[in-house]
C-alpha positions as CSV (number, residue, x, y, z in Angstrom):
1,M,52.8,92.4,-3.7
2,R,52.6,89.6,-1.2
3,L,49.7,89.0,1.2
4,A,49.3,86.5,4.0
5,R,47.7,83.3,2.9
6,E,44.8,81.4,4.5
7,P,45.6,78.0,6.0
8,L,44.9,75.3,3.4
9,D,41.9,73.3,4.4
10,M,41.4,71.2,1.2
11,K,38.2,72.7,-0.2
12,K,36.4,70.9,-3.0
13,L,37.7,72.3,-6.3
14,G,36.2,72.5,-9.7
15,W,37.9,73.1,-13.1
16,L,36.2,74.4,-16.2
17,G,38.1,74.0,-19.5
18,T,40.6,71.1,-19.9
19,G,42.5,72.0,-23.0
20,R,46.3,71.8,-23.1
21,M,46.8,74.5,-20.4
22,G,43.8,73.6,-18.3
23,A,44.8,69.9,-18.2
24,A,48.3,70.7,-17.1
25,M,47.1,72.9,-14.3
26,V,44.4,70.5,-13.1
27,T,47.0,67.7,-13.0
28,R,49.1,69.7,-10.6
29,L,46.1,70.2,-8.3
30,I,45.3,66.5,-8.5
31,D,48.9,65.5,-7.7
32,A,48.8,67.8,-4.7
33,G,46.0,65.7,-3.3
34,N,43.0,67.9,-4.0
35,D,39.5,66.6,-4.8
36,V,38.8,68.1,-8.2
37,L,35.6,68.1,-10.4
38,V,36.3,68.7,-14.1
39,W,34.1,69.8,-17.0
40,N,34.9,70.4,-20.6
41,R,32.7,71.1,-23.6
42,T,34.3,68.0,-25.3
43,L,33.9,65.4,-22.6
44,A,36.6,63.1,-24.0
45,K,39.3,65.7,-23.0
46,T,38.5,65.0,-19.4
47,A,39.3,61.3,-19.6
48,P,43.1,61.5,-18.9
49,L,42.3,63.6,-15.8
50,V,39.7,61.1,-14.6
51,E,42.4,58.5,-14.8
52,K,44.6,60.6,-12.6
53,G,41.8,60.9,-10.0
54,A,39.5,63.8,-11.0
55,R,35.8,63.3,-11.3
56,A,34.1,64.5,-14.6
57,V,30.7,66.1,-14.4
58,E,28.2,66.4,-17.2
59,T,27.1,70.0,-16.8
60,I,28.5,73.3,-15.6
61,A,25.8,73.4,-13.0
62,D,27.3,70.2,-11.5
63,L,30.7,71.9,-11.4
64,A,29.2,74.8,-9.5
65,A,28.8,72.6,-6.4
66,A,32.6,73.1,-5.8
67,D,33.8,75.7,-3.2
68,I,36.3,77.2,-5.7
69,V,35.9,76.8,-9.5
70,F,38.9,77.6,-11.7
71,V,38.3,78.6,-15.4
72,M,40.6,78.3,-18.4
73,V,39.0,79.3,-21.7
74,S,40.2,80.9,-24.9
75,T,38.2,84.1,-25.5
76,P,36.3,86.8,-23.6
77,R,33.1,85.6,-25.2
78,D,33.8,82.1,-23.9
79,L,34.4,83.5,-20.4
80,E,31.1,85.4,-20.3
81,E,29.2,82.3,-21.6
82,V,30.5,79.8,-19.1
83,I,30.2,82.1,-16.1
84,A,27.2,84.4,-16.8
85,G,25.4,82.8,-19.7
86,P,22.4,80.4,-19.6
87,R,23.5,77.2,-17.8
88,G,26.7,79.0,-16.7
89,L,28.2,78.9,-13.2
90,L,26.1,81.8,-12.0
91,D,22.9,80.3,-13.4
92,A,23.1,77.2,-11.3
93,E,20.9,76.6,-8.3
94,Q,24.1,76.3,-6.2
95,T,26.9,78.7,-7.0
96,P,30.6,78.3,-5.9
97,R,32.0,80.5,-3.2
98,I,34.8,81.7,-5.5
99,I,35.5,81.7,-9.2
100,V,39.2,82.0,-10.3
101,D,39.7,82.8,-14.0
102,C,43.1,81.8,-15.4
103,S,42.3,82.8,-19.0
104,T,43.9,85.7,-20.8
105,V,41.0,88.1,-21.6
106,S,40.3,91.8,-21.9
107,V,40.0,94.1,-18.9
108,E,36.5,94.9,-20.0
109,A,35.3,91.3,-20.1
110,S,36.9,90.6,-16.8
111,A,35.2,93.6,-15.2
112,K,31.8,92.6,-16.6
113,V,32.1,89.1,-15.2
114,R,33.4,90.4,-11.9
115,S,30.4,92.6,-11.5
116,L,27.9,89.8,-12.3
117,A,29.7,87.5,-9.9
118,S,29.6,90.1,-7.1
119,K,25.9,90.6,-7.6
120,A,25.5,86.8,-7.2
121,G,27.5,86.9,-4.0
122,V,30.5,85.0,-5.6
123,G,34.1,86.2,-5.2
124,F,36.0,86.6,-8.4
125,L,39.7,86.5,-8.9
126,A,41.4,87.2,-12.2
127,A,44.5,85.0,-12.3
128,P,46.1,84.6,-15.7
129,V,49.1,82.4,-16.0
130,S,52.4,82.5,-17.8
131,G,53.9,79.3,-19.1
132,N,53.0,76.7,-21.8
133,P,51.7,73.3,-20.8
134,H,55.2,71.8,-20.5
135,V,56.4,74.6,-18.2
136,I,53.2,74.2,-16.1
137,A,53.7,70.5,-15.8
138,E,57.3,71.0,-14.6
139,G,56.2,73.5,-12.0
140,G,57.6,76.5,-13.7
141,G,54.4,78.6,-14.3
142,C,53.8,82.1,-12.9
143,I,50.4,83.5,-12.0
144,V,49.5,87.1,-11.5
145,A,46.2,87.7,-9.7
146,S,43.9,90.6,-8.9
147,G,40.7,90.9,-7.0
148,P,39.6,91.3,-3.4
149,A,42.5,90.6,-1.0
150,D,40.5,88.1,1.0
151,V,39.6,86.1,-2.1
152,Y,43.3,86.0,-3.1
153,A,44.3,84.9,0.4
154,T,41.8,82.0,0.2
155,T,43.0,80.8,-3.2
156,E,46.7,81.6,-3.0
157,P,47.6,78.1,-1.6
158,Y,46.1,76.5,-4.7
159,L,47.7,79.0,-7.0
160,S,51.0,78.1,-5.4
161,Q,50.4,74.4,-6.1
162,M,50.0,75.1,-9.8
163,A,52.9,77.7,-10.2
164,K,56.3,78.5,-8.8
165,V,55.3,82.2,-8.4
166,A,51.9,83.8,-7.5
167,V,51.8,87.6,-7.4
168,Y,49.0,89.8,-6.2
169,A,48.7,92.9,-8.4
170,G,45.7,94.7,-7.0
171,D,42.0,94.6,-6.2
172,E,40.5,95.0,-9.6
173,E,41.6,94.1,-13.2
174,Q,45.3,94.9,-12.9
175,S,46.4,91.3,-13.6
176,R,44.7,91.3,-17.0
177,L,46.9,94.1,-18.2
178,V,50.0,92.6,-16.6
179,K,49.4,89.3,-18.5
180,L,48.8,91.2,-21.8
181,C,52.0,93.1,-21.3
182,H,53.8,89.8,-20.8
183,N,52.4,88.4,-24.0
184,L,53.1,91.5,-26.0
185,Y,56.7,91.3,-24.9
186,L,56.8,87.6,-25.7
187,G,55.7,88.2,-29.3
188,M,58.2,91.0,-29.7
189,M,61.0,88.9,-28.3
190,V,60.2,86.0,-30.6
191,Q,60.1,88.2,-33.7
192,A,63.5,89.7,-32.6
193,L,64.9,86.2,-32.2
194,V,63.8,85.0,-35.6
195,E,65.2,88.1,-37.2
196,V,68.7,87.9,-35.8
197,T,68.7,84.1,-36.4
198,S,67.8,84.5,-40.0
199,L,70.5,87.2,-40.4
200,A,73.2,84.9,-39.0
201,E,72.0,82.0,-41.1
202,K,71.9,84.1,-44.3
203,G,75.5,85.1,-43.5
204,G,76.7,81.5,-43.5
205,T,76.4,80.5,-39.8
206,D,74.6,77.3,-38.9
207,R,71.4,78.1,-37.1
208,A,72.2,75.7,-34.3
209,A,75.7,77.2,-33.8
210,F,74.3,80.8,-33.6
211,L,71.7,79.8,-31.0
212,D,74.2,77.9,-29.0
213,F,76.3,81.0,-28.9
214,L,73.4,83.3,-28.0
215,N,72.3,80.9,-25.2
216,G,75.7,81.1,-23.6
217,T,75.7,84.9,-23.4
218,V,74.0,87.2,-20.9
219,L,71.2,87.6,-23.5
220,G,70.3,84.0,-23.2
221,S,67.1,83.0,-21.4
222,D,65.5,79.9,-20.1
223,W,62.7,80.2,-22.6
224,V,65.1,80.5,-25.6
225,R,67.2,77.6,-24.4
226,K,64.0,75.5,-24.0
227,R,62.8,76.4,-27.5
228,T,66.2,76.2,-29.3
229,K,65.7,72.5,-30.3
230,D,62.3,73.4,-31.9
231,L,63.7,76.3,-33.8
232,V,66.7,74.3,-35.1
233,A,64.4,71.4,-36.1
234,L,61.7,73.7,-37.5
235,D,59.2,71.9,-35.3
236,W,56.1,74.0,-35.0
237,T,54.1,71.7,-32.8
238,P,51.9,74.1,-30.9
239,T,52.5,75.1,-27.4
240,F,50.9,78.5,-28.0
241,T,49.4,79.1,-31.4
242,T,49.9,82.1,-33.7
243,E,46.2,82.7,-33.6
244,L,46.1,82.9,-29.8
245,L,49.1,85.3,-29.9
246,R,47.2,87.5,-32.3
247,K,44.2,87.5,-29.9
248,D,46.5,88.8,-27.1
249,F,48.1,91.4,-29.4
250,D,44.6,92.6,-30.3
251,L,43.7,93.0,-26.6
252,G,47.0,94.4,-25.6
253,L,47.2,97.1,-28.3
254,A,43.5,98.0,-27.6
255,A,44.5,98.6,-24.0
256,A,47.5,100.7,-25.1
257,R,45.2,102.8,-27.2
258,S,42.8,103.3,-24.3
259,L,45.7,104.4,-22.1
260,E,47.3,106.5,-24.8
261,V,50.5,104.5,-24.7
262,P,52.5,104.4,-28.0
263,M,53.5,100.8,-29.0
264,P,55.5,101.1,-32.3
265,I,57.3,97.8,-32.0
266,G,54.2,96.0,-30.8
267,A,52.1,97.4,-33.7
268,S,54.7,96.2,-36.2
269,V,54.9,92.7,-34.7
270,H,51.1,92.6,-34.7
271,Q,51.1,93.0,-38.5
272,L,53.7,90.3,-38.9
273,I,51.6,87.9,-36.8
274,Q,48.6,88.7,-39.0
275,S,50.7,88.0,-42.1
276,A,51.9,84.6,-40.6
277,I,48.3,83.6,-40.1
278,G,47.5,84.7,-43.7
279,I,50.1,82.3,-45.1
280,G,48.7,79.3,-43.2
281,L,50.4,79.4,-39.8
282,R,47.2,80.0,-37.7
283,D,47.4,76.7,-35.8
284,K,51.1,76.4,-35.6
285,D,53.3,77.3,-32.7
286,F,54.0,81.0,-32.7
287,L,57.7,80.3,-33.1
288,S,56.7,79.6,-36.7
289,L,57.1,83.4,-37.2
290,F,60.5,82.1,-38.4
291,V,58.9,80.7,-41.5
292,Q,57.8,84.1,-42.8
293,Q,61.1,85.8,-41.7
294,A,63.2,83.1,-43.5
295,H,61.2,83.5,-46.7
296,N,61.6,87.3,-46.6
297,A,65.4,86.8,-46.0
298,G,65.6,84.5,-49.0
299,L,66.6,81.4,-47.0
300,P,65.7,77.9,-48.1
301,S,62.2,76.6,-47.3
302,S,61.5,76.5,-43.6
303,D,58.0,75.0,-43.8
């Protein structure tokens, strides 16, 4: 759903959470010429952004002086803490006009924070993003947003600076479920990819040759083509960890239970993700699901 955007008038922006994803998104805002305040629990992680032109602040309260504050954190608990907890954005003397949360969290946590923000007179937009830090840096990210239409119209120009696509999904928490559906599909797709790759390899076909063939067919995708080199090299440098994928499967399958939607494939992949974490792949890229699959298929070590 597309809505008319407000004219861009270069509001003061704030960014809370400058990990891999947050840093990539802030960089795009800086490169677009915005004045951005940044805060992170580990101050050292803001240094590269300060070199690019951002200004680091010492407390979340300092960040709340911005007109619009974007948030990127890992868990629902983190989101509640930095927005509604003691010394959070809503606890500051001066609060931002709008908070835009780009994290992937549950519908319940989002609704709770939205309610608290509304009581404080602060607009709240849920705007989770698809794309790893490399994709974001290249301008290939996609954002799905939900919240009041006027809040979306105000923030859409900045969302479009960070991503190639920004989609408005509704006026409440619809974007949260959309992003969880995306990540459920991503996990299922990766498991399917490592299964067929291990089968071809067990049958005597070089892994690189199989993936080259697959990428040339109608089943090929930009994501698989981008990750082929890593799968061939067994490079599990994290872009999105197995642990974070498990978190999203926990949330997505909980939503499916709530809505009485059967998810047989998703439930199976959830258990495989859990098993991968159990064998030590917690902090590895989620493409490392291949390690477990290769072991089960009797292939040589893929550690």
